C-alpha positions as CSV (number, residue, x, y, z in Angstrom):
1,M,0.0,0.0,0.0
2,T,1.4,3.4,-0.9
3,R,1.7,6.3,1.5
4,A,-1.2,8.0,-0.1
5,G,-3.3,4.9,0.4
6,V,-2.3,4.7,4.1
7,V,-3.3,8.3,4.6
8,W,-6.6,7.8,2.8
9,A,-7.3,4.7,4.9
10,A,-6.5,6.7,8.1
11,V,-8.8,9.5,7.0
12,I,-11.6,7.1,6.5
13,V,-11.1,5.5,9.9
14,A,-11.0,8.9,11.5
15,L,-14.2,9.9,9.8
16,I,-15.9,6.8,11.0
17,V,-14.7,7.4,14.6
18,L,-16.0,11.0,14.3
19,I,-19.4,9.9,13.1
20,L,-19.6,7.4,16.0
21,L,-18.6,10.2,18.5
22,I,-21.3,12.4,17.1
23,V,-23.9,9.6,17.5
24,F,-22.7,9.0,21.0
25,F,-23.1,12.7,21.9
26,L,-26.5,12.9,20.4
27,Q,-27.7,9.8,22.2
28,N,-26.4,11.0,25.6
29,Q,-27.7,14.5,26.0
30,D,-29.1,14.1,29.5
31,T,-27.4,16.4,32.0
32,A,-25.2,15.1,34.7
33,R,-24.0,16.9,37.8
34,V,-20.2,17.0,37.9
35,Q,-18.1,17.9,41.0
36,F,-14.4,18.2,40.7
37,L,-11.8,20.0,42.9
38,G,-14.4,22.3,44.3
39,L,-16.0,23.1,41.0
40,D,-19.7,22.1,40.6
41,G,-21.8,22.2,37.5
42,Y,-24.0,20.4,35.0
43,V,-22.8,19.1,31.6
44,P,-24.3,16.7,29.1
45,L,-23.7,13.1,30.0
46,G,-22.0,12.3,26.7
47,L,-19.5,15.1,27.2
48,A,-18.8,14.1,30.8
49,L,-18.1,10.5,29.7
50,F,-15.9,11.7,26.8
51,I,-13.9,13.9,29.1
52,A,-13.4,11.0,31.6
53,A,-12.3,8.7,28.7
54,V,-9.8,11.3,27.4
55,A,-8.5,11.9,30.9
56,G,-8.0,8.1,31.4
57,G,-6.2,7.9,28.1
58,V,-3.9,10.7,29.1
59,L,-3.1,9.0,32.3
60,V,-2.3,5.7,30.5
61,A,-0.1,7.6,28.0
62,I,1.8,9.3,30.9
63,A,2.3,5.9,32.6
64,G,3.5,4.4,29.3
65,A,5.9,7.2,28.6
66,V,7.4,6.9,32.1
67,R,7.9,3.2,31.6
68,I,9.5,3.7,28.2
69,L,11.9,6.2,29.7
70,Q,12.8,3.7,32.5
71,L,13.5,1.0,29.9
72,R,15.7,3.4,27.8
73,L,17.6,4.4,30.9
74,L,18.2,0.7,31.8
75,A,19.3,-0.1,28.3
76,R,21.7,2.8,28.2
77,R,23.2,1.8,31.6
78,A,23.6,-1.8,30.3
79,R,25.5,-0.6,27.2
80,R,27.8,1.5,29.3
81,A,28.5,-1.1,32.0
82,P,31.9,-2.7,31.6
83,K,31.7,-6.3,30.5
84,P,33.8,-8.8,32.5
């Protein structure tokens, strides 16, 4: 598959995901009370769930990045260590 083909496939997948997100938001318009760090308010349920999912993804990405950095540091130390 060419690079243009890969880009085209990625665009199609992104559009499908976007359509699914729009459907999700439209089906979950009930309001939900949200309290966080002293803030209090009402937001649509779909938005609250989406924000929670994105926050979870960010936490997983941070944990993964920290682990990758740990492994790189270990690999660098192993390369520099004198071999007997």
